[in-house]
PLY file of the C-alpha trace (Angstrom):
ply
format ascii 1.0
element vertex 379
property float x
property float y
property float z
element edge 378
property int vertex1
property int vertex2
end_header
-60.38 -139.66 29.17
-61.43 -143.04 27.70
-61.36 -144.06 24.22
-64.49 -144.55 22.00
-64.57 -148.08 20.38
-62.98 -148.25 17.39
-64.46 -149.39 13.70
-65.14 -152.73 13.01
-64.35 -152.97 9.42
-62.52 -156.14 8.58
-59.98 -154.50 6.25
-56.10 -154.91 6.88
-55.32 -152.58 9.72
-52.22 -150.17 10.49
-51.39 -147.94 13.28
-51.09 -144.22 13.57
-48.05 -141.93 14.87
-47.50 -140.16 17.88
-47.28 -136.80 16.20
-46.75 -135.17 12.76
-43.38 -134.80 11.16
-42.15 -131.27 10.38
-42.73 -130.66 6.95
-39.88 -128.42 5.00
-41.05 -126.61 2.08
-38.83 -126.98 -0.52
-38.48 -123.24 -2.87
-36.70 -124.54 -5.95
-36.79 -127.92 -8.13
-33.42 -128.38 -7.40
-33.85 -128.50 -3.92
-36.41 -130.94 -4.12
-34.65 -133.05 -6.26
-31.56 -133.27 -3.66
-33.75 -134.02 -0.93
-36.36 -136.75 -2.30
-34.16 -139.90 -1.44
-34.05 -138.31 2.18
-37.84 -137.72 2.05
-38.59 -141.01 1.39
-36.49 -142.36 3.79
-39.05 -140.17 6.29
-42.01 -141.48 4.65
-41.02 -144.95 5.19
-40.04 -143.98 8.70
-43.26 -142.58 9.43
-45.28 -145.34 7.93
-43.52 -147.91 10.36
-44.55 -145.87 13.29
-48.12 -145.70 11.79
-48.12 -149.45 11.81
-46.87 -149.41 15.37
-50.19 -148.21 17.00
-53.69 -149.21 16.93
-54.22 -152.60 15.21
-57.98 -152.07 14.26
-57.40 -149.17 12.24
-58.65 -149.44 8.47
-55.89 -149.61 6.04
-56.51 -147.41 2.76
-57.77 -149.33 0.05
-56.16 -149.95 -3.16
-58.70 -147.52 -4.81
-58.12 -144.91 -2.25
-54.35 -145.20 -2.63
-54.06 -144.45 -6.14
-55.91 -141.40 -5.73
-53.69 -139.76 -2.84
-50.03 -138.72 -2.89
-47.87 -141.40 -1.65
-46.16 -139.08 0.55
-49.37 -138.03 2.22
-51.07 -141.81 2.61
-50.31 -142.13 6.19
-51.85 -138.99 6.87
-54.94 -140.04 5.08
-54.82 -143.02 6.92
-55.22 -141.06 10.23
-58.27 -139.28 8.57
-59.79 -142.13 7.36
-59.71 -143.47 11.03
-60.17 -140.58 12.93
-62.97 -138.45 11.36
-66.44 -138.81 11.62
-68.25 -141.65 9.57
-69.08 -140.94 6.17
-66.31 -138.21 5.02
-65.11 -138.39 1.78
-61.27 -138.95 1.75
-60.66 -136.86 -1.47
-61.79 -133.65 0.39
-59.11 -133.79 2.76
-56.18 -131.45 3.13
-52.93 -132.97 4.32
-50.57 -130.77 6.28
-47.59 -130.42 3.70
-49.64 -129.18 0.72
-51.65 -126.84 3.07
-49.09 -125.44 4.83
-46.41 -125.36 2.30
-48.89 -124.13 -1.10
-52.17 -123.42 0.33
-51.89 -120.87 3.03
-49.28 -119.10 0.91
-51.18 -119.18 -2.05
-54.08 -117.85 0.25
-52.29 -115.61 2.62
-49.56 -114.34 0.24
-48.59 -110.99 2.37
-47.47 -113.16 5.34
-45.18 -115.29 3.16
-42.80 -113.03 0.76
-39.50 -113.64 0.65
-38.34 -110.65 2.76
-38.84 -109.28 6.27
-42.66 -109.61 6.00
-42.51 -113.26 6.15
-41.38 -113.23 10.07
-42.34 -109.65 11.25
-45.81 -108.85 9.24
-47.27 -106.72 11.37
-50.74 -107.93 10.82
-49.40 -110.94 12.38
-48.27 -108.89 15.57
-50.57 -109.52 18.48
-50.06 -106.25 19.56
-52.17 -104.77 16.70
-54.97 -107.14 16.97
-56.64 -104.98 18.26
-55.88 -101.94 16.21
-56.58 -103.84 13.00
-59.87 -105.53 14.32
-61.02 -102.29 16.21
-64.77 -102.96 17.74
-63.94 -106.59 18.67
-63.78 -107.59 22.32
-60.34 -108.44 23.05
-58.83 -109.14 26.37
-57.89 -105.69 28.41
-54.03 -105.12 27.78
-52.36 -103.36 30.27
-48.65 -103.14 28.62
-46.86 -103.67 25.61
-43.48 -103.99 24.29
-42.77 -103.11 20.47
-39.24 -103.31 19.01
-38.13 -103.09 22.32
-39.90 -100.20 23.36
-42.59 -100.32 26.48
-45.76 -98.91 25.89
-49.13 -98.29 27.68
-52.23 -99.99 26.51
-52.66 -96.80 24.30
-49.53 -97.03 22.43
-48.00 -94.40 24.78
-44.20 -94.83 25.82
-43.52 -95.36 29.40
-40.45 -96.43 31.59
-39.88 -100.36 33.11
-40.63 -98.76 36.39
-43.82 -97.14 35.23
-44.75 -100.49 33.53
-44.26 -102.35 37.17
-46.56 -99.82 38.77
-49.22 -100.80 36.41
-49.04 -103.82 36.64
-48.62 -104.32 40.42
-52.34 -103.42 40.77
-53.02 -106.90 40.07
-52.55 -110.45 41.47
-52.18 -112.28 38.30
-51.70 -111.37 34.68
-50.93 -113.20 31.32
-47.73 -112.12 29.69
-48.14 -113.17 25.80
-45.05 -113.17 23.32
-46.59 -111.37 20.21
-44.28 -112.32 17.32
-43.36 -115.83 16.02
-45.68 -117.41 18.21
-47.91 -120.45 17.90
-49.64 -123.74 19.42
-49.72 -121.98 22.89
-46.16 -121.14 22.80
-45.04 -118.15 24.34
-47.67 -117.62 26.91
-47.17 -117.07 30.75
-49.22 -116.69 33.64
-47.17 -114.88 36.23
-48.04 -113.56 39.75
-47.22 -110.27 41.34
-43.75 -111.42 42.72
-43.01 -112.34 39.09
-43.97 -109.14 37.37
-40.64 -107.00 37.81
-38.11 -109.41 36.69
-40.68 -110.54 33.67
-40.84 -106.55 32.59
-36.75 -106.13 33.12
-35.65 -109.51 31.55
-38.28 -110.71 28.72
-36.04 -110.28 25.56
-39.01 -110.84 23.16
-41.76 -108.33 22.34
-44.80 -108.94 24.24
-48.16 -107.70 25.72
-49.63 -108.37 29.24
-53.33 -108.77 29.75
-55.40 -109.23 32.55
-57.02 -112.77 33.05
-59.97 -114.03 31.07
-62.75 -114.99 33.56
-64.60 -117.68 31.56
-68.07 -118.94 31.31
-69.01 -121.66 33.38
-69.79 -123.99 30.11
-66.35 -123.30 29.14
-64.70 -123.76 32.33
-66.95 -127.09 32.97
-64.47 -128.96 30.31
-61.03 -127.99 32.23
-61.07 -125.25 34.72
-57.61 -124.59 34.81
-57.08 -123.73 30.88
-58.85 -120.92 28.98
-60.74 -122.92 26.29
-61.13 -121.71 23.40
-63.14 -121.94 19.95
-61.28 -122.11 17.07
-63.17 -120.91 13.89
-61.80 -121.16 10.67
-62.99 -118.74 8.08
-62.18 -118.56 4.25
-62.60 -115.85 1.98
-63.49 -117.13 -1.83
-64.54 -115.35 -4.71
-66.41 -112.94 -2.89
-68.27 -114.43 -0.15
-66.99 -115.44 3.92
-67.07 -119.05 4.47
-66.76 -120.46 7.95
-64.80 -123.77 7.62
-65.74 -125.25 10.69
-65.21 -124.46 14.27
-63.72 -126.50 17.01
-63.77 -126.11 21.11
-59.83 -126.48 22.00
-59.57 -127.93 25.97
-55.96 -127.77 27.76
-55.24 -130.58 29.44
-55.90 -130.75 33.16
-53.48 -128.46 35.02
-52.35 -126.76 32.05
-53.22 -122.86 31.49
-53.29 -122.83 27.62
-55.72 -124.48 25.48
-53.12 -125.71 23.17
-51.25 -127.35 25.96
-50.20 -131.04 26.90
-49.45 -131.81 30.43
-48.65 -134.80 32.66
-49.25 -137.38 30.17
-52.55 -135.99 29.18
-52.86 -133.85 25.78
-55.20 -131.02 24.46
-58.65 -132.34 22.79
-60.37 -130.72 19.52
-64.24 -131.20 20.19
-66.30 -130.20 16.99
-68.99 -127.65 17.14
-72.18 -127.98 15.25
-73.54 -124.98 13.15
-76.17 -124.16 15.75
-73.69 -124.11 18.49
-74.13 -127.17 19.86
-70.97 -129.18 21.12
-70.56 -132.70 19.58
-69.61 -135.52 21.87
-66.56 -136.73 20.07
-63.39 -135.13 21.30
-60.57 -135.75 19.27
-56.86 -136.41 20.16
-54.62 -134.71 17.52
-51.46 -135.19 19.44
-51.70 -139.23 20.04
-54.57 -139.82 17.42
-57.32 -140.93 19.42
-61.09 -140.59 19.46
-62.41 -140.23 23.06
-65.62 -140.54 24.27
-64.90 -138.10 27.08
-63.22 -134.58 27.76
-60.70 -135.54 30.59
-63.07 -137.61 32.52
-66.13 -135.50 32.13
-69.16 -135.97 30.00
-69.01 -133.92 26.29
-72.43 -131.85 26.22
-73.95 -128.19 26.01
-74.02 -125.69 23.76
-71.62 -122.71 23.11
-73.40 -119.43 24.19
-73.92 -116.78 21.48
-72.27 -118.87 18.84
-74.48 -117.92 15.72
-73.31 -114.43 16.79
-69.90 -115.22 17.09
-70.11 -116.52 13.81
-71.53 -113.13 12.21
-68.89 -111.31 13.62
-66.01 -113.43 12.32
-67.72 -113.13 8.60
-68.39 -109.37 9.20
-64.81 -108.92 10.09
-63.01 -111.35 7.47
-64.88 -108.87 4.91
-62.52 -106.28 6.13
-59.39 -108.28 4.99
-59.97 -109.80 1.71
-56.17 -110.16 0.98
-55.96 -112.91 3.67
-58.26 -115.17 2.49
-57.87 -117.82 5.37
-57.99 -116.85 8.90
-58.01 -118.87 12.00
-60.01 -116.91 15.18
-59.34 -117.97 18.67
-62.58 -116.89 21.18
-63.12 -117.25 24.66
-66.48 -116.87 26.15
-66.77 -114.73 29.60
-68.79 -114.90 32.59
-71.51 -112.65 30.51
-71.78 -114.91 27.53
-69.89 -112.29 25.89
-67.12 -113.29 23.15
-63.50 -112.48 23.78
-61.25 -112.45 20.67
-57.85 -113.91 21.85
-56.38 -113.79 18.78
-56.59 -114.49 15.08
-53.77 -116.22 12.77
-53.22 -115.48 9.13
-49.79 -117.15 9.23
-50.42 -120.76 9.55
-53.88 -121.06 10.54
-54.25 -125.19 11.72
-56.55 -127.05 9.94
-55.76 -130.58 11.08
-57.33 -130.59 14.42
-60.54 -129.16 12.38
-60.59 -131.77 9.79
-60.10 -134.94 12.56
-62.90 -133.48 14.25
-65.10 -131.99 11.53
-64.46 -134.11 8.77
-63.27 -132.57 5.13
-64.24 -128.89 5.93
-63.32 -127.72 1.95
-66.06 -129.99 1.02
-68.55 -127.47 1.63
-70.38 -126.35 -1.30
-69.30 -122.74 -2.78
-72.07 -120.68 -4.01
-71.63 -122.26 -7.38
-72.92 -125.35 -5.71
-69.40 -126.87 -6.04
-67.10 -128.14 -3.56
-64.74 -125.42 -2.31
-61.67 -127.80 -2.93
-62.62 -128.32 -6.30
-62.62 -124.67 -7.21
-59.35 -123.96 -5.08
-58.03 -127.05 -7.12
-59.10 -125.44 -10.36
-57.38 -122.04 -9.74
-54.29 -123.85 -9.30
-53.83 -123.05 -5.89
-53.44 -126.77 -4.73
0 1
1 2
2 3
3 4
4 5
5 6
6 7
7 8
8 9
9 10
10 11
11 12
12 13
13 14
14 15
15 16
16 17
17 18
18 19
19 20
20 21
21 22
22 23
23 24
24 25
25 26
26 27
27 28
28 29
29 30
30 31
31 32
32 33
33 34
34 35
35 36
36 37
37 38
38 39
39 40
40 41
41 42
42 43
43 44
44 45
45 46
46 47
47 48
48 49
49 50
50 51
51 52
52 53
53 54
54 55
55 56
56 57
57 58
58 59
59 60
60 61
61 62
62 63
63 64
64 65
65 66
66 67
67 68
68 69
69 70
70 71
71 72
72 73
73 74
74 75
75 76
76 77
77 78
78 79
79 80
80 81
81 82
82 83
83 84
84 85
85 86
86 87
87 88
88 89
89 90
90 91
91 92
92 93
93 94
94 95
95 96
96 97
97 98
98 99
99 100
100 101
101 102
102 103
103 104
104 105
105 106
106 107
107 108
108 109
109 110
110 111
111 112
112 113
113 114
114 115
115 116
116 117
117 118
118 119
119 120
120 121
121 122
122 123
123 124
124 125
125 126
126 127
127 128
128 129
129 130
130 131
131 132
132 133
133 134
134 135
135 136
136 137
137 138
138 139
139 140
140 141
141 142
142 143
143 144
144 145
145 146
146 147
147 148
148 149
149 150
150 151
151 152
152 153
153 154
154 155
155 156
156 157
157 158
158 159
159 160
160 161
161 162
162 163
163 164
164 165
165 166
166 167
167 168
168 169
169 170
170 171
171 172
172 173
173 174
174 175
175 176
176 177
177 178
178 179
179 180
180 181
181 182
182 183
183 184
184 185
185 186
186 187
187 188
188 189
189 190
190 191
191 192
192 193
193 194
194 195
195 196
196 197
197 198
198 199
199 200
200 201
201 202
202 203
203 204
204 205
205 206
206 207
207 208
208 209
209 210
210 211
211 212
212 213
213 214
214 215
215 216
216 217
217 218
218 219
219 220
220 221
221 222
222 223
223 224
224 225
225 226
226 227
227 228
228 229
229 230
230 231
231 232
232 233
233 234
234 235
235 236
236 237
237 238
238 239
239 240
240 241
241 242
242 243
243 244
244 245
245 246
246 247
247 248
248 249
249 250
250 251
251 252
252 253
253 254
254 255
255 256
256 257
257 258
258 259
259 260
260 261
261 262
262 263
263 264
264 265
265 266
266 267
267 268
268 269
269 270
270 271
271 272
272 273
273 274
274 275
275 276
276 277
277 278
278 279
279 280
280 281
281 282
282 283
283 284
284 285
285 286
286 287
287 288
288 289
289 290
290 291
291 292
292 293
293 294
294 295
295 296
296 297
297 298
298 299
299 300
300 301
301 302
302 303
303 304
304 305
305 306
306 307
307 308
308 309
309 310
310 311
311 312
312 313
313 314
314 315
315 316
316 317
317 318
318 319
319 320
320 321
321 322
322 323
323 324
324 325
325 326
326 327
327 328
328 329
329 330
330 331
331 332
332 333
333 334
334 335
335 336
336 337
337 338
338 339
339 340
340 341
341 342
342 343
343 344
344 345
345 346
346 347
347 348
348 349
349 350
350 351
351 352
352 353
353 354
354 355
355 356
356 357
357 358
358 359
359 360
360 361
361 362
362 363
363 364
364 365
365 366
366 367
367 368
368 369
369 370
370 371
371 372
372 373
373 374
374 375
375 376
376 377
377 378
């Protein structure tokens, strides 16, 4: 895909890093103090990487620098140059405070200091259909939970019975159900691989039919199952849609979150009425593109308003999880298929790069949501 011409501001410019570093959340002040020197060195190394990419990127002004944490200034520089024109920098939420402070505060059940932090049943994909009963999910054929095989209705079965069920299909999706993210643990297998997979997979998983996606979704990349990521926030009695993006996998990839052959997955902003906005962003290499893997960005997501109604309706059932990321495909009959939902670490970086500072949305009180969140001491 080709790149959008860069902005023409004449301020001093910098370059972006190729990928976000992994942030470690210190839980004790003593631990933070011990690692502060190392963190500072990491920040300096990151900023050097930032300075080795696009020379046309605009550097933060002195006034802007005074309003942001020095540890996050390189990330604010990325937002400053990738987000839509007119975005208010002070309402972006960088990755480290988002993942280490805001998400655990909004979804505390997934971040307790016990086994729930890893094995929370609500995050287990084998139980998504149980908790969100009534939502359309891909058809499940078998499951493996805590080492035991089950059929779709949670009746115990043997490995041989599982293979017999799967052998009625040519291709299926094997999906790891715990400790996953960004497309990890998902494989498309053919019939010749079913038996070995059933007998050799060590992790819990489920096996589902492939999704036959709508032509509008396949248009952007027919090899990957392209999904709509919608992020919702339950805040003070109301559900807010923070934003929706269309995630498209790299050419030849199967997952929407997958990079392949030097090509990266893209995040494309979606307007409130479902219009697909022709401004795809690559959050791996930090580029704003003017096409999607060689095809023009155009069209409208079928039934988008109805999808927004569904995520609002179902989020109300779980107010103890205040932040949910929903991944939704569209089938050939224009029906939504809920691939999964995420409460542990519902990513927001790609959404902010594509749509701008989504936490700047006004609450029912007429105050930006981020201001209310800050006033509540959650960030």
